[in-house]
C-alpha positions as CSV (number, residue, x, y, z in Angstrom):
1,X,3.8,-8.0,24.3
2,X,1.4,-5.1,23.5
3,X,1.0,-6.4,19.9
4,X,0.0,-9.9,21.2
5,X,-2.5,-8.4,23.7
6,X,-3.9,-6.2,20.9
7,X,-4.4,-9.2,18.7
8,X,-6.3,-11.0,21.5
9,X,-8.4,-8.0,22.2
10,X,-9.2,-7.5,18.6
11,X,-10.2,-11.1,18.2
12,X,-12.5,-10.8,21.2
13,X,-14.2,-7.8,19.6
14,X,-12.7,-5.2,22.0
15,X,-11.7,-2.9,19.2
16,X,-11.2,0.3,21.4
17,X,-8.9,-1.6,23.8
18,X,-7.1,-3.2,20.8
19,X,-6.5,0.3,19.3
20,X,-5.0,1.5,22.6
21,X,-2.7,-1.6,22.8
22,X,-1.6,-1.2,19.2
23,X,-0.9,2.5,20.0
24,X,1.4,1.3,22.9
25,X,3.1,-1.1,20.5
26,X,3.6,1.7,18.0
27,X,5.1,3.9,20.7
28,X,7.7,1.2,21.4
29,X,8.2,0.3,17.7
30,X,7.3,3.3,15.6
31,X,8.8,1.8,12.4
32,X,6.7,-1.4,12.6
33,X,4.2,-1.0,9.8
34,X,2.1,-4.0,11.0
35,X,1.2,-2.2,14.3
36,X,0.5,1.1,12.6
37,X,-1.8,-0.7,10.1
38,X,-3.7,-2.6,12.7
39,X,-4.2,0.5,14.8
40,X,-5.5,2.3,11.7
41,X,-7.9,-0.5,10.9
42,X,-9.2,-0.4,14.5
43,X,-9.8,3.3,14.2
44,X,-11.6,2.7,11.0
45,X,-13.9,0.1,12.6
46,X,-14.5,2.5,15.5
47,X,-15.5,5.2,12.9
48,X,-12.7,7.4,14.1
49,X,-11.9,8.4,10.5
50,X,-9.5,11.2,11.2
51,X,-7.3,8.9,13.3
52,X,-7.6,6.1,10.7
53,X,-6.5,8.5,7.9
54,X,-3.6,9.8,10.1
55,X,-2.4,6.2,10.8
56,X,-2.9,4.7,7.4
57,X,-1.7,7.6,5.2
58,X,1.9,7.2,6.0
59,X,1.8,3.5,5.5
60,X,0.0,4.0,2.2
61,X,2.7,6.4,1.0
62,X,5.4,3.8,1.7
63,X,3.5,0.9,0.2
64,X,0.6,2.0,-2.1
65,X,0.1,-1.6,-3.3
66,X,-1.6,-2.7,-0.1
67,X,-5.3,-3.0,-1.1
68,X,-6.7,-3.2,2.4
69,X,-4.9,0.0,3.5
70,X,-6.1,1.8,0.3
71,X,-9.6,0.6,0.7
72,X,-9.8,1.7,4.4
73,X,-8.4,5.1,3.4
74,X,-10.8,5.6,0.6
75,X,-13.8,4.7,2.8
76,X,-12.5,6.9,5.6
77,X,-12.0,9.9,3.3
78,X,-15.5,9.3,1.8
79,X,-17.1,9.1,5.3
80,X,-15.5,12.4,6.1
81,X,-16.7,13.9,2.8
82,X,-13.2,14.8,2.0
83,X,-12.7,13.4,-1.5
84,X,-10.3,16.2,-2.3
85,X,-8.1,15.1,0.5
86,X,-8.1,11.6,-0.9
87,X,-7.2,12.9,-4.3
88,X,-4.3,14.9,-2.9
89,X,-3.0,11.8,-1.0
90,X,-3.2,9.6,-4.2
91,X,-1.5,12.2,-6.3
92,X,1.3,12.7,-3.7
93,X,1.7,8.9,-3.5
94,X,1.8,8.6,-7.3
95,X,4.5,11.2,-7.3
96,X,6.6,9.1,-4.9
97,X,5.8,5.8,-6.7
98,X,5.4,6.5,-10.4
99,X,5.4,2.7,-11.0
100,X,2.0,2.3,-9.3
101,X,-0.1,2.5,-12.4
102,X,-3.2,1.4,-10.5
103,X,-3.3,4.9,-9.0
104,X,-3.8,6.5,-12.3
105,X,-7.3,5.1,-12.8
106,X,-8.4,6.0,-9.2
107,X,-7.0,9.5,-9.6
108,X,-8.8,9.9,-13.0
109,X,-12.1,8.7,-11.5
110,X,-11.8,11.0,-8.5
111,X,-10.9,14.0,-10.7
112,X,-14.0,13.3,-12.8
113,X,-16.2,12.8,-9.7
114,X,-14.9,16.1,-8.3
115,X,-15.4,17.7,-11.7
116,X,-11.7,18.8,-11.9
117,X,-11.2,17.7,-15.5
118,X,-13.8,19.9,-17.0
119,X,-12.6,22.5,-19.6
120,X,-13.8,25.4,-17.4
121,X,-11.5,24.3,-14.5
122,X,-8.4,23.7,-16.6
């Protein structure tokens, strides 16, 4: 019921209220990734980046192939100015899912951007 109400609220542009309803749905069904994702996306739209990162990181670790989750996480970490935190999350996720080759390129770009691959740092 909370999930349906959250969908209606989100569709009506009431993102804050939708996030609260998704939260209630998550409390009732904590293992439902759909509700967790949607709550995280609401937090992202509300520019509550810490909450978005907290919500979406666990989902990303379980399914790193979800482009929308990864994109929202990247933008949230960037908005917080915490690219090192993003790098740590990507590396941890790659460790869990070695078959996710797309993470290699993102990690390499981030390491270069953070200047972690320079000879002085190694």
